[in-house]
N, C-alpha and C positions, 0 to 999 in steps of 0.2 A: 720518770713519768711517761707513760705511753702516749706520744703525740697523735697515735690514731684515735685514743679516745679522748683527747682534748680538742682536736680538729679535724672533724670529720667531713668526708664529701657529703654535699647536700642535695636535694632534688626538689625543685630546680633552684639552686641556688642565687641567692639575690642578696643586695644589700637590706632590703627590707625584712626578707625571711630571718637574717641574721638575728634581728630584734625578735620574729614571732617565735622562731626554734632556738633557743640559746643552748649551748654545749651543756651536756649533763654534769653535774658534779662529780669530781672524782674524789674518794675517800683515800686519805693518806694512810699506806700500809707501812708499820714499822718492819725494816729488815729483819727477818727471823721469826716475825711474830705472825700468826694467822689473821686473816682479814678481820674475823667475828672477834678476836681476842683484842686487836689493835684498839678498840674503841674504848675498851675498859682498863688497857694496860699503857694508856699514853705516857704516864710518868715514868715509865722504863725506857723512854726514848732517850738516846744518848745526848749530852749537853750539845746545843747549837751556837752559844757562846761563851768566850771565856773572861767577858767581865760583867759587872752589872750595872755599868754608864747607863744613864737614862739619856737617849737620844733627844735632840732638839726636835720639837713638833711644832708645826706652822699651825696656828689656830684663827677661826674667824667665826662672827656670829653665824648662826644656822641659817637667819634670813638674810645675810647679805650675799649679793649676786657679785662674782667676780668679773671685772671689766673683760677679761679675758675669754671668758665663757661665752660671751654673746655670739649669736650666729643668726643667720636668717631661715635656716632650716633645722627644726626640731628632731630631736630623737624619732618621733612617730613618722617623720618623712624619710629620713635618711637610713634609718636602722643602725645607727652606729650608736654603740654604748656612750654614756656620759663621759666614763672615764677614758676616752679615747687616746688623750695626750698626756693623762695625768702622771705615768710613772716614767716617762722620757724626760730627758734634759733639754732645757730651752735652747742652748746651744746646739746641742744635736739636731733637734727638730729644724731650727734656721737654718742650719747648714745643708740638711736634706729638702728643704723647700728650696734654696736657691739652686739646688742641682736638678730641679725638675724642668726637662725640657719636653712639652707636650703639644709642640706646634704641628706635627706631622699626623698625629693620629687622635681622631676627635672623642675615642671612647677613654682614652687617657685625661683629655680634657675635662670630659664630664666626670671622672673620678677626683680630678683635682679639685673642681668647683665644689663638689660635693663635700670634700674635706675641708676647704677652706671656708665654707658658708655654714658649716655644721656648728649647732650649739654642742658644745663640750668643754669642761672644765680644762684650764689650761695646765701645762706642768707644774708639779708641786713645789719646783725649785722657782717659780717664776714670780711669787707674791700675788699682786694682782693680775697678773699676765699681761701687762701692757706691751713687753718686749716681743712675746710670740703674736700678740694681736697685730702689733705693727708689721711683723714679718708675713703674716697672712694678707694683710691690706697691700703690702709691697707686692706681693705676687698676683694679687689681683689686677693691681696697677699695670704690671708687666705684660700681663694678658690683655688689656685694655677694657677690663671690665671696671672702669671708673664709677658706674652707677651702683652696682654692687658694694664696691669698696666704700662708697658715700653712705650707703646704707647702715653698713656695718659701723661706721663711725657715728653715726647719729644714734644708733641703738646704743653705743658704749658710753657716749657723751663724750664730744670731742673737746670740751672747755678745759683741757688741760695742757701743761706746756709740752708734756709727752705726744699728744694727739693732734693738737691744734695745727701744727705745721700741714699734716697731711689732709686736713680738712680744709684749709685755705687753697692749698694746690688743687683739690679737687673743684673746689668751688670755683677757681679761676679758669681750670679748664672748660668748667660746664658753663660758663656765663653767668652764674648764680652767686656772685662773690659778695654780693651785699651785706647777707645774713651773717657770714663769717667777717667780714670787715667791722660790722656793727658791734661784734662782740669783742673783736680785737681793739677798737678804739675805746671801749669801756674796761676792757682788761688787757692794756699792752704789754703785760709781764709774760703772755701767752706765746709770744714769738720773741725771739732774739734777733730777728732780721729787722733792722732798720728800717730798709726798703720797704718791707711789708708794711710797717706802721706809717711809712709816709704815704703811701699808696692807698692805704684803707681810710686814713684822714681826709685826703683829698676826696676820695669816693665817698665818703659820708658828707662832702660839702664843707668840711672845715679847711679851706685852703690856707688861710693864715697860719694856723699849727703847722699843715704839712710844709710850708715854706720855711718855716723857723725851723723845723727838725732836719729839713734838708740842708738849710746854710750851716747848721751846727755839724751835720754828719760829714759835709764836704770838708769843712775847716779841720775836722777830727781824723781825716781821710778814713771814714768808715764803710765807705762805699765804692765798689770796685768798677772800672769800666768794663763795658759801655753801660754798665746800669746806671751810673751817674748822667750821663747824656741823656739817656731814655726817660729818665725821671723828672729831669728840667724841661725836656721838650713835653712831658705830661703836664707839669706844673704849669708851663708858659709855652703853648705852641709855637709862639714867633721867636723862642730863643734859640732853637736848632736851625742853621741856614745851610748847612752841609748835608748831603744824603747819609742815612744812618746806615752802617756796615754792620751785615749779621755777624756775630761771634762764632767761634766754632761750635758744632753741633753739641760736643760734649759738656759744655757749660751753658746749655739752656734749661731754664726753668720755668714753671707756669707762669710765674710773674714777668720773667723777661718775655716770654711769648707774647703775653698781652701788652706789654709795653711796646713792643714792635708793632703789633696792631695797631695800638693808639697812635702810634707815629706814623701811620700811613704806611709801613714797611712790612705787611704782614709775612710770615714766615710758610715756607712750604713744610707741611707735614710729612712728607714722603720719606726723608731721611731722619726724621725724629723718632723718639720712642712711639711704640703702637699707641699709647693712650692719647696721645696728641691728636690721632685721627679722629677721635670724637667731636674736635671742634670744628670738622668738615662736615658735619651732619646738620649744621643748622642752615635755616633757609637764606642766609646772607650768603652761601658759598655755592658755586656753580655746580652743575648737575653733575659734570665729569668728575670733579674733586670729591663730591658725594659718593659717586659710584664706587671710585677707588678706595675712599675710607670704609665704606659699607663691607667691599670685599675683604680687606685687611682686617677688619675686626670680625667678621663672621668667621674667619678661618682660624680665630682662637676661641670661638664661642662667647665671644663678648657681645655681639649682637645676634639677633634671631635671623634664622632664615626667612622668616615672614618679612621683615623690613628690607631685606636685601632683594626678594623676588618683587616686592612693591615697586622697589626704585628700579629695577629691570624694566618692569612692563608700565611703567609710569607714562611714556611717551615714545616716540619714535627717536632713533638714535640721530644726532646732530651731525655725525660724519661716520666715515669708516676706519677700521683698523683698531687694533687694540681692544680696549673697553667696549667700544662701540660694536665691535663684533660679537661679542657676548650678548649685549643688549638685544641685538636682532635675532640671533639664536634662540635665546629665552624666550623672546617675545613670540616668534613664530612657533615654538613648540607648546607655548602656554595657549596661544588662541587654537591650535589643533587640537590640543587636549581637551579644551573647553567645548569646543564643537562636537567632540566624540567621533570623527572620522578617522578610522583605522590608518587608512593608506596616508593621510596628512602627518598622523602622529609617527609612523613608520619613517617617512622622509625627514622629519625634522629632529627626532628623538638624537639620532647619532650625532648631528652637527651641536645640538645643545648639550650632549654628555661631553664631547670633545672640547666645547668650551669651558665646561667646567672641571675637566681634567687639567686644562691648561694653568687654572690658577688655585688646584686643589681645593675645589669646593664641591665634590661629589657628594660628600655625606649632608651638608645643608640640602643640597639639590634633591637627594633621597628622602630626607625627612620632609620635604615640603611634597614631593610628585610622587612618591612610591605607592600611597593608596589609591590615587586615581589610575596609575599605570596598570595596578593589579587587577582592574576591571576591564581590562581590553585584553582580546587574544592576539597577539602581536607573532608575527613570523620572521623567519630568519634572523638577520643579525640585530634587530630590534628587540626579539625576544630574549636573547642573550643580555642585552644592556638592561632591558627589564629585570631581568631576574638578579642582575648585579645592584641594580638600583634599590629593590626589596630586601636583598640581604643586607645592605647596608644601613638600612631605615631602622627604627626602633621595632617595628614588627617584623624583624628577619624570621621569627619562629613560624609566624602565620604564613609567611612566604615559602620556607621550606616545607611546611607541611601540605601545601598545595601544588607544589613545584613537580614538574615532571623533568628531571636532568637528562641532558641527552649525550652529554660528553663525561669521560672519567673526571676532568676536572671540576663539572658541575657538579657531579655525585659527590665528590669531595666537600665541596663548598656547603651543599645541601645536608650533608651529615654532621659538618662542623657547627651549622647552624642549629642542629639538634641535639648538640652536645655530645654526639658520637662520630668523629672523622674515622673513616676507614682506612686502615693501612693499604688496603688493595688498590685504593684510588690516589693514595700519596706519592705524587711524583717529584722527587727532589727533597733535598736535605731540609728545607724549612717545613715542608709539609709533614714529614716524618718526625721532626721534633715535636710539632703541635700535637700530631697524635699520640706520642709517648707522654706529653704534659696531661692529655686528658684521660690517659689509662692509670696515671698514678694517682694515689689515694691520699698522701701525706705531703706535708710541706718538705720544701727543699732545705738542705743543711743551713743555708745562708741565713734562713728567717727564724730557724728555731730557738736562737738566743733571745731574740726579740718578742718572739709569741710566749717563751717561756717566762719571760720578765713581764709580762701583760702589757708591752708596749705596742699596742695594735696600731694606733695611726701612723708611728715611726715605721712600722713593718709594712703598711700599704705605702708609705713614701718609698721605702726600700724596693718595693717590688716594682714600683714604676719606674726607678732607675734602672733596674735590671731589664725592663722591658724595652727601654730606651737603647740599652747596649745592645740588647738581643735583636731589635729591628734594624741596628747598624751591621749586623752581621755575626755576631757573637752568639751561636746557636744555643751553647749550653745555657748561657744566660736567659736566654728567651725561654727556654723550658722551664728554669727555675721561676721566671716571672708568672708564665701561666698556672704552674703548679701552685704557686703561692695565692694567687688571686682566688683559685677554686678551694685552696684549703680553707681561706679566710672567709668564705661565702659570696665571694663576688663573682660568681658564675656569669653573670651577664657580661661583666665588664672582660672577663676573659674570653667570651665567644666573640663579642663585638671587636674587640682589639684584635683576635686572631683573623676574623673575617676582612677587617679592614687591612691588615698586614698582606692578606692574600690577595686583595681586590685593587688596592689603591698604588701599589709598585712605589712604596716609599722606603723600602729597606735599602741596606748597604749592598 
């Protein structure tokens, strides 16, 4: 089959247009038989099987919705087909998700979120699809996107032994565990954790039952320290006289985290998994911890830039150095931008931009401020920074259309934003690889087997892995990744990822 017919370069390729402009049907032609004859001589095709064994086929009622198919984004929004995962093996998809490292490039983060939140049938070998759904939710939690993970669970129906533990963990971190605990108190079989059942019984006000379960569990040695000590303190605050010592970080669970908090020894989230940072966004936490948590979550797209900027500009910095320097820089720039005074904007922009570069938050900054910056006629270094901000924003094409690039590098970036990077302005191996990728019209050899097997979702994940390797210095794989994105209709992701690679200095 000619892959050029199956997967064509599109104009202007995007995930949405993938749905609106599906590839044409390709008529199968029997070797040695003309195309017009093939339709009427199909019976002359050589046998394709050497047995008549009937394969096992999984069936389900037409009106039954698979748990694994739930998502927050319908196909009309993502443009991704319903069969995105169907032809892949669950084990292959789970392994591909584990390999994803999208911290450095927001374009890849955005693409991964789209895949994780898309409504799509689960792999055909997964039954109801709970294993793959758990892998999707696990990846969201790794990114710190607990709210999205919780919403997926709520839609799937978390009252099953397979899904309930994840729902309880998310509820504990968000401080909304009462609903999950109420369910567990009614259906204790949903969790194998004795500690969780004890905690929820006490949380529901049934202290006597919690105490009996705790005594039985300790007698049977069913609870490991320090959980045993923490639960004892939770049930009877006067029980613990000695200070509670935090366990190694690797042993922390959401329940342990909340038990330490209840014992008056709250743990710092800085060294814990990213999802724990969400607990620092509560009003009971200090502003510095809230700011640092917001930065950490915004870096992976788990928190919106609106929330981050609102925190930066909420009040005057309480001290100097570290996060306070960033607060002051953003506050001054935000005030200048609102005033419309060009001189003040030019003076404060460079400092604010450097502050964002220091913590890898340039793209969230661009998403928030690019449109306002575009309305000002800036000069000198501020003009160049404003151009970079515009090219890193969702409106990069608008920026490119109105830009007047002054250097060869700027001309290359503007051409790239328009989807036509010019080799004449490509300086260095990286930019030349990007040019070659945008000149190609077919997918790379690495993706052909997956595309021919209709394993579209797995192919996208494989492409993202290639991009991560390419960004680290393997330019052949970078070229393959960009070719793959464009061939699959993800032109927007290809352009944004390339612009970020050129402008953010995240490569190897």
